[in-house]
N, C-alpha and C positions, 0 to 999 in steps of 0.2 A: 343231064343238066348239071349246072354248077351248084355250089352250096346254097342253102336257103338264105334268102335275104331277110334281114330284120326290118320290119316296117315300123316306122315311127308313128305313134298314136298322136292325134292332134291334141293340143293343149286343152285341158279342161277349163271351160269358161268360169270366171269367178263372178259371183253375184254378191252385191252388198247394198245396204241401204244408202239413200241419198238424202240425208237430213238437210232441210232448208230448201230443197227443190220442191216443185209442185207435186202433189200426191197423184199417183196413177188413179184414174177414175175407176178402174176395175179392182183395185186393192188386192185382197187376198185371192181373188178369182182371176187375176191377170194371167193370160195364157202365153204372153210373149216370152221368148227365151233369149233375146238379143241382150248381151251384157250392157251395151250402150244405152238401151232403154232403161235399165236399172240404174245407170249413172245419171240419166236426165230426169227421171221421175222416181219419187220415193214410194216404197212399198212397205206394207206392214212386216214386222219381224217374223210373224207367223206364216208368211208366204212360203209355200213348199220349197221353192228354189233357194230361198234364203236359209230356211231351216236345214236343208240338206248341205248347203255350203258351210254353215256353222258347225254341223256335226262332223264334217270331214276335217275342218281346221282343228277342232278340239282333239280329234284322234291323232293328228299329225304332230301336235305340239307336245313336248315333254312336260311332265308334271312340274309345277313350280316347287322349288325347295323353300320351305318356310325359313325365315330369318330367325336366328337365336334370340331369345328374350333378353332384354337388357338387364333385368333383375338377376338373371342366372349368372351373369359374368361378375357381379360384385356381391360377395356374400354379406349378409346383414350381420351386425354385431350381436353377440349372444346376450340374452336378457340378463344374465348374472353380471356381465361387465358393465351394463348400463346402470344397474342398481347400486353397484359399489363405487361409482364415480363420485357421488356426492357425499360420501361418508367422511372424507378427510383423513382416513386412516392410512 
């Protein structure tokens, strides 16, 4: 036989909330797995499929780099310079 063929795995379905859509009557106990159902009806954020999707996304995203503080870029004047400014000397 020839070399082994690589099989493509089917894409992983994505599940997300549908705010503004009617709520699924089964809520957190909804057993449906069709992503189109999750687009047409809203489910609680605690739903197992949504929680699993959120944990996978957070593992794939790189950590955000915090922006430098604005105060750190401009040094404040020293206290001795402020007190000598009004002496007139």
